C-alpha positions in Angstrom: 5.3 -1.5 1.3 3.3 0.4 3.7 1.3 3.3 2.5 2.4 6.7 3.7 0.3 9.6 4.5 1.3 13.1 3.3 -0.8 16.0 4.3 0.1 19.1 2.2 -1.4 22.1 3.8 0.2 25.3 2.6 -0.7 28.9 2.1 -1.5 29.6 -1.5 1.6 31.8 -1.9 3.2 30.0 -4.9 4.2 31.5 -8.1 3.3 30.8 -11.7 5.2 29.7 -14.7 3.3 28.8 -17.9 0.1 27.2 -16.8 1.4 25.8 -13.5 1.1 27.1 -9.9 4.1 25.9 -7.9 3.2 25.0 -4.3 6.6 23.5 -3.4 9.9 22.9 -5.3 12.2 22.6 -2.3 14.5 25.2 -3.8 12.8 28.6 -3.5 9.8 27.6 -1.3 9.9 25.9 2.1 7.3 23.8 3.8 7.9 22.8 7.4 6.8 19.2 7.2 6.8 17.3 10.5 6.7 13.5 10.8 4.2 11.4 12.8 3.5 7.7 13.3 7.3 7.0 13.2 7.8 8.7 9.9 10.6 11.2 9.2 11.4 13.5 6.3 13.8 16.1 5.3 15.0 18.1 2.2 18.0 16.3 0.7 20.2 16.4 -2.4 18.5 14.9 -5.4 19.6 11.2 -5.6 19.2 11.1 -9.4 19.7 14.4 -11.2 18.6 13.1 -14.6 15.5 12.8 -16.8 12.7 15.1 -15.9 14.2 16.3 -12.6 17.7 17.9 -12.6 17.0 20.1 -9.6 19.4 20.1 -6.7 17.0 19.5 -3.8 14.0 17.2 -3.2 12.1 15.9 -0.3 13.0 12.5 1.2 10.3 10.6 3.1 11.1 7.6 5.3 8.1 5.6 6.2 7.2 4.8 9.8 5.8 1.6 11.4 2.3 3.0 12.0 -0.3 2.6 9.3 -1.1 6.3 9.7 2.5 7.5 9.5 3.2 10.6 7.4 4.4 14.2 7.4 2.3 17.3 7.8 2.4 21.1 7.3 0.0 22.9 9.6 -1.2 25.7 7.3 -4.1 25.3 4.8 -3.9 25.7 1.0 -6.5 27.4 -1.0 -7.0 25.0 -4.0 -8.4 26.7 -7.1 -9.6 23.5 -8.6 -12.1 25.2 -10.9 -9.2 26.8 -12.8 -6.4 24.4 -12.0 -7.9 20.9 -11.7 -4.7 18.9 -12.2 -2.3 18.4 -9.3 1.1 17.2 -10.4 4.3 16.1 -8.7 7.5 14.3 -9.6 7.9 11.0 -7.7 11.0 8.7 -7.4 9.6 5.3 -6.3 11.5 2.3 -4.8 9.0 -0.2 -6.3 5.8 -0.4 -8.3 2.6 0.5 -6.5 -0.3 2.9 -6.3 0.1 6.6 -5.5 -3.2 8.0 -4.3 -4.2 11.6 -3.6 -7.2 12.5 -1.4 -8.7 16.0 -1.1 -10.2 16.9 2.2 -11.3 19.9 4.3 -9.1 20.8 7.3 -12.2 20.9 9.5 -13.6 17.7 8.1 -16.7 19.4 6.8 -16.6 18.0 3.2 -17.0 14.5 1.8 -13.5 13.6 0.6 -12.6 12.8 -3.0 -9.6 10.8 -4.2 -7.9 9.6 -7.3 -5.1 6.9 -7.7 -2.1 6.7 -10.0 -0.6 3.3 -10.8 3.2 3.4 -10.9 4.4 0.4 -13.0 7.7 -1.4 -13.0 9.1 0.8 -15.7 8.7 3.8 -13.5 10.7 2.4 -10.6 14.1 4.1 -10.0 13.4 7.0 -12.4 11.7 10.4 -11.8 8.1 10.2 -13.0 5.6 13.0 -13.3 2.4 11.9 -11.6 -0.8 13.8 -12.4 -4.0 13.6 -10.3 -7.1 14.7 -12.3 -9.8 16.5 -10.2 -11.8 17.8 -13.1 -15.3 18.8 -12.0 -14.4 19.1 -8.4 -15.3 22.6 -7.2 -15.7 22.2 -3.4 -13.3 24.4 -1.3 -10.8 21.7 -0.3 -7.8 22.9 1.6 -6.0 19.7 2.5 -4.2 17.1 0.4 -3.6 13.6 1.7 -1.2 11.5 -0.3 -0.6 7.7 0.0 2.3 5.8 -1.6 1.7 2.1 -2.4 -1.7 2.3 -0.7 -2.7 -0.6 1.4 0.6 -2.3 2.3 2.9 -2.2 5.3 6.7 -2.0 5.4 8.5 0.6 7.6 11.6 2.4 6.5 10.7 2.5 2.8 12.2 5.6 1.2 10.3 7.7 -1.4 11.3 11.0 -3.0 9.0 13.7 -4.4 9.5 17.2 -5.8 7.8 20.1 -7.7 4.2 19.9 -6.3 2.2 22.0 -8.7 -1.3 22.9 -9.8 -2.0 23.0 -13.6 -4.8 23.6 -16.1 -3.1 21.3 -18.6 -4.5 17.7 -18.7 -2.0 14.8 -18.9 -1.7 12.7 -22.0 -4.2 9.8 -22.0 -2.8 6.4 -21.0 -4.1 3.1 -19.6 -2.3 0.6 -17.4 -3.3 -2.9 -16.2 -2.3 -4.5 -12.9 -1.0 -7.2 -12.9 1.3 -6.2 -15.7 2.0 -8.5 -18.7 4.3 -11.4 -17.8 3.9 -11.1 -14.1 4.4 -14.3 -12.2 3.6 -15.4 -8.6 0.3 -13.4 -8.7 -1.9 -14.3 -5.6 -4.9 -16.5 -6.5 -7.1 -13.9 -4.8 -5.9 -11.0 -7.0 -8.2 -8.4 -8.4 -7.5 -6.9 -11.9 -7.2 -3.1 -12.1 -7.3 -0.9 -15.1 -6.2 2.7 -14.4 -6.6 5.6 -16.9 -5.0 9.0 -16.6 -8.2 10.6 -18.1 -11.9 9.9 -17.8 -13.3 7.5 -20.4 -16.6 7.4 -22.2 -18.4 5.6 -25.0 -17.9 7.0 -28.5 -21.5 8.2 -28.7 -20.5 10.5 -25.7 -22.6 8.6 -23.2 -21.3 7.4 -19.9 -19.7 3.9 -19.4 -21.7 1.9 -16.9 -20.9 -1.4 -15.1 -23.3 -3.1 -17.5 -21.1 -2.0 -20.5 -18.0 -3.7 -19.2 -18.9 -7.2 -20.4 -18.5 -6.0 -24.0 -15.2 -4.4 -23.2 -13.4 -7.0 -21.0 -12.3 -10.5 -21.6 -11.0 -12.7 -18.7 -10.0 -16.3 -19.6 -7.9 -19.1 -18.3 -4.6 -20.1 -20.2 -4.9 -17.7 -23.2 -7.4 -15.8 -25.3 -9.0 -19.0 -26.5 -9.3 -20.5 -23.0 -12.1 -21.1 -20.6 -14.0 -18.0 -19.5 -13.4 -16.8 -15.9 -16.6 -15.6 -14.2 -16.2 -12.2 -12.5 -17.9 -9.0 -11.5 -16.6 -5.6 -12.8 -17.2 -2.0 -11.9 -16.1 1.4 -13.1 -15.4 4.2 -10.7 -17.6 7.4 -10.6 -14.8 9.4 -12.2 -14.7 6.9 -15.1 -10.9 6.4 -14.7 -10.7 3.1 -12.8 -12.1 -0.4 -13.7 -11.9 -3.3 -11.3 -12.4 -7.0 -12.1 -13.2 -9.3 -9.1 -13.2 -13.0 -9.9 -16.2 -14.9 -8.5 -13.9 -17.5 -7.0 -10.2 -17.9 -6.1 -8.1 -18.4 -9.2 -6.4 -21.8 -9.8 -2.8 -22.0 -8.5 0.1 -22.2 -10.9 -2.1 -21.2 -13.9 -1.8 -18.7 -16.7 -4.6 -16.2 -17.2 -5.4 -13.8 -20.1 -7.1 -10.4 -19.6 -7.9 -8.0 -22.5 -9.5 -4.5 -22.9 -11.3 -3.8 -26.1 -11.3 -0.1 -26.7 -13.2 -0.1 -30.0 -16.3 1.3 -28.4 -14.7 3.9 -26.0 -12.5 7.0 -26.0 -11.1 9.5 -23.6 -13.4 12.4 -22.7 -11.0 14.6 -24.7 -12.1 12.5 -27.8 -8.6 11.0 -28.0 -8.5 7.3 -28.8 -7.9 4.7 -26.1 -5.6 1.8 -27.1 -6.8 -1.8 -26.7 -4.4 -3.9 -24.7 -4.0 -7.4 -23.2 -1.9 -9.1 -20.5 -1.1 -12.6 -19.5 0.0 -13.4 -15.9 0.7 -16.6 -13.9 -0.7 -17.3 -10.4 1.4 -18.5 -7.5 2.0 -22.2 -7.0 0.0 -22.4 -3.8 -3.3 -21.2 -2.4 -3.7 -19.8 1.1 -4.7 -22.1 3.9 -7.4 -20.7 6.1 -9.9 -21.8 8.8 -13.3 -20.3 9.6 -13.2 -17.9 12.5 -17.0 -17.1 12.2 -19.6 -17.5 9.5 -22.5 -16.3 11.7 -24.4 -19.5 10.9 -23.1 -21.5 13.9 -19.5 -22.2 12.8 -17.3 -20.2 15.2 -14.0 -20.6 17.0 -15.3 -18.6 19.8 -14.7 -15.1 18.4 -16.3 -12.2 20.3 -16.9 -8.7 19.1 -16.6 -5.2 20.6 -17.5 -1.9 19.0 -15.1 1.0 19.7 -16.0 4.7 19.6 -17.3 7.5 21.8 -20.1 6.7 21.7 -19.4 3.3 20.0 -21.4 2.2 17.1 -23.7 -0.8 17.3 -22.7 -4.4 16.5 -25.6 -6.9 15.9 -25.2 -10.6 15.2 -26.7 -12.5 13.7 -28.8 -10.5 11.2 -30.3 -11.5 7.9 -28.1 -10.8 4.9 -29.7 -7.8 3.1 -29.0 -9.6 -0.2 -29.8 -13.2 0.7 -32.6 -14.0 3.2 -31.2 -17.5 3.8 -27.9 -16.2 5.1 -26.9 -14.7 8.5 -24.2 -12.0 8.9 -22.8 -9.4 11.3 -24.0 -5.9 11.1 -21.9 -2.9 12.2 -23.7 0.5 12.5 -20.8 2.8 12.4 -21.3 6.2 14.1 -19.5 9.5 13.6 -17.2 9.7 16.6 -13.4 9.7 16.8 -13.1 11.7 13.6 -14.3 8.7 11.6 -11.8 6.3 13.1 -14.3 4.2 14.9 -13.7 0.5 14.6 -14.7 -2.9 15.9 -12.5 -5.5 17.6 -12.6 -9.2 17.0 -11.2 -11.1 20.0 -9.9 -14.7 19.3 -9.6 -17.4 21.9 -6.0 -18.1 20.9 -3.2 -16.4 19.0 -3.1 -16.5 15.2 -0.5 -19.0 14.1 1.2 -17.1 11.3 3.5 -20.0 10.7 0.5 -21.9 9.3 -0.5 -19.1 6.9 -0.6 -15.4 6.5 -3.9 -14.5 4.9 -7.0 -13.2 6.7 -10.2 -12.8 4.7 -13.7 -11.5 5.2 -16.8 -10.7 3.1 -17.8 -7.1 3.3 -21.0 -5.4 2.1 -20.6 -1.6 1.9 -23.1 1.0 0.8 -20.3 3.1 -0.7 -16.9 2.8 -2.4 -14.3 3.1 0.4 -11.4 1.3 2.1 -11.3 -1.5 4.7 -8.3 -1.7 7.0 -7.7 -4.6 9.4 -5.1 -4.5 12.2 -3.7 -7.5 13.9 -2.7 -6.7 17.5 -1.7 -8.3 20.8 -3.7 -5.9 23.0 -7.4 -4.8 23.3 -6.4 -1.3 22.2 -4.5 -1.1 19.0 -3.1 2.3 19.9 -1.9 1.5 23.4 1.7 2.0 24.4 3.8 -1.0 23.6 1.2 -2.7 21.4 2.6 -5.0 18.7 0.5 -4.7 15.5 0.5 -5.0 11.7 -2.1 -3.7 9.3 -3.2 -3.9 5.7 -5.9 -2.1 3.6 -8.1 -3.1 0.7 -10.7 -1.2 -1.3 -14.3 -2.0 -1.8 -16.4 -0.8 -4.8 -19.7 -0.5 -2.9 -21.6 -2.4 -5.5 -22.3 -5.7 -3.5 -20.6 -8.3 -1.4 -16.8 -8.5 -1.9 -14.3 -11.0 -0.5 -11.2 -9.2 0.8 -7.9 -10.9 1.3 -5.2 -9.4 3.6 -1.8 -11.1 3.2 0.4 -10.4 6.2 3.7 -11.6 4.7 5.7 -9.2 6.8 8.1 -11.6 8.5 6.8 -10.6 11.9 7.6 -12.8 14.9 4.9 -11.2 17.1 1.7 -13.1 18.0 -1.8 -11.6 17.7 -5.2 -12.5 19.1 -7.2 -9.4 18.2 -8.4 -8.2 14.8 -9.5 -4.5 14.5 -11.7 -3.6 11.5 -11.8 0.0 10.2 -14.2 0.8 7.3 -14.1 4.3 5.7 -11.5 5.3 8.2 -11.1 9.0 8.9 -14.6 9.8 7.5 -17.3 10.6 10.1 -20.1 9.3 7.9 -22.5 7.0 9.9 -23.4 4.0 7.7 -24.4 0.3 8.1 -21.8 -2.3 7.0 -22.2 -6.0 6.9 -19.5 -8.7 7.5 -19.5 -12.4 6.8 -17.2 -15.4 6.6 -14.2 -14.3 8.6 -11.3 -16.6 7.9 -7.6 -16.8 8.6 -4.7 -18.9 9.6 -5.2 -21.7 12.2 -5.0 -20.6 15.8 -2.1 -21.7 18.0 -3.1 -24.7 20.2 -3.4 -24.3 23.9 -1.8 -26.8 26.3 -4.7 -29.2 25.8 -4.0 -29.3 22.0 -7.4 -27.7 21.3 -8.7 -24.3 20.4 -12.0 -23.0 21.8 -14.6 -24.4 19.4 -18.1 -25.6 20.2 -19.0 -28.7 18.1 -22.4 -28.7 16.5 -23.4 -31.9 18.3 -22.4 -30.7 21.7 -25.5 -28.6 22.1 -29.2 -29.6 21.8 -32.1 -27.2 21.6 -35.7 -28.5 21.9 -38.5 -28.5 21.0 -37.9 -26.8 17.6 -40.4 -25.4 16.6 -41.1 -24.2 20.1 -44.5 -23.0 21.6 -43.8 -22.1 25.2 -40.8 -23.7 27.1 -37.4 -23.7 25.3 -34.7 -26.1 26.7 -31.0 -26.1 25.9 -28.6 -28.8 27.0 -24.8 -28.4 26.6 -21.8 -30.7 27.1 -20.0 -27.6 28.4 -21.0 -25.2 31.1 -22.8 -22.3 29.5 -21.9 -18.7 30.2 -24.7 -16.8 28.5 -27.7 -17.4 26.2 -29.0 -14.7 23.9 -32.0 -14.7 21.6 -32.1 -12.5 18.5 -34.9 -11.9 16.0 -34.4 -12.0 12.2 -33.5 -8.3 12.1 -30.6 -8.9 14.5 -32.2 -7.1 17.4 -31.5 -8.6 20.8 -34.7 -10.1 22.3 -33.2 -11.4 25.5 -29.9 -12.3 27.1 -29.5 -14.4 30.3 -26.5 -15.3 32.4 -26.2 -19.1 32.7 -23.9 -21.1 35.0 -24.8 -24.7 34.2 -25.1 -27.1 31.4 -28.9 -26.9 31.2 -31.0 -23.8 30.5 -34.8 -23.3 30.0 -36.8 -20.2 29.2 -40.5 -19.4 28.7 -40.8 -18.0 25.2 -44.6 -18.1 24.9 -44.7 -14.3 24.7 -42.5 -14.2 21.5 -44.2 -13.5 18.2 -44.3 -16.4 15.8 -41.3 -16.6 13.4 -37.6 -17.3 13.1 -35.1 -16.6 15.9 -31.4 -17.1 16.5 -30.0 -18.6 19.8 -26.4 -17.7 20.6 -24.8 -19.7 23.3 -21.4 -18.8 24.8 -19.6 -21.3 27.1 -17.2 -20.6 30.0 -14.2 -21.1 27.6 -15.7 -18.5 25.2 -16.7 -21.1 22.6 -19.8 -19.9 20.7 -22.5 -21.6 18.7 -25.5 -20.0 17.0 -28.6 -22.0 16.1 -31.9 -21.2 14.4 -35.3 -21.9 16.0 -38.9 -21.4 14.9 -41.5 -20.1 17.3 -45.1 -21.3 16.7 
């Protein structure tokens, strides 16, 4: 299911009952929501007047085809989070998924904060009260952004919500795990998520750190007595979310056991946290992918363009900040386009989605945020008539993470452009690093080949070099660029032959990268040493 965006921006003219401030109940208050991105919405009769919601009218939201589809109300809301830190609503969900609420300033002047709520299978098809805990948040936010089943894409999904309120009463403490116990056909690239309704701490009242998680979590193959699975784990700043990321792809068609030992922790309210365990089974097959670019010389001929006004800077190859022996792509994102800057990866042929549906890449981010990729058939993913699909994943901001985007949407369109958004909608200039871009095989052209430069089709000598550098290629070269170890461009020359030479005697001694592009856009990167 595709996430949907809901921006609640209302005048603080609600009324109180008990400890709640009602912002909208669709009976006595009216918000003039307007749809965008193909979304639509309207007040309708309650489809299930039972359980916790017997009111007559609710809001029906029908998702649009765009990743940014939603509904909006133009007026701001004054959120008194210091006194009413819990924002609640009733949700009627068509399927299990994550509901996420983000707080923002209408003018974009504040760093956003957000919190998720995991809706499990037992919550599907029944009205469920969802509570978002913003305890400790005092900034003057006046805009709410709500995502349903964040990170997936399916238009025309229908959600219902009702009774949007602010409260000073915390929810009862509960903990959920995704995947749920007994789940089958779990992707081999899955991440394990623990979600609490309240912040957690250690029983000595100290904060839980990432280093504490090894004594709390168990991840094993087969069952509780099986082989340990190596992983990294992190806990969110609000101490309500824990993520387990396996070091490697899980084995296909295999049972896995995950447990949470709560003997050392409790909720911040001092209430006990229940220990729990789940067993799940992975899918019978692993994704089939080829390397699009590893920035070490293995490339199918991908080229890169930064997009913005002004655009941020793309530099490749640069030295991996965490591994001096590895080369990666660096994106210096700027602050234009309201934070919706992005960079585009152009492929020499269309992606063959009949040969697989998973695109992956390694991302190193300085902060916890989201990464969205868009597959499109044009060089502008917002152009009229463009065909595109998109998916979103989170990164914890604690080191390199491998992200997998599974485009099992049944699309019949073809795509040869990949757009990468990181921290979308946030105008916060940062440096991000990308490595090991992979995906389904590309469609073959009429020669039966995709644009790939073989390692042995290019010779560079002498290496090490003192003065004159010579490059011979089996294919006509289009350009030759030299980068230093920081990724800075030293020189770039146009070339229209199969032989190239350059006087490099003025270069400082050290390591450099030579990037050669041929007429058919094939690319090869090689390292040289300068004496």
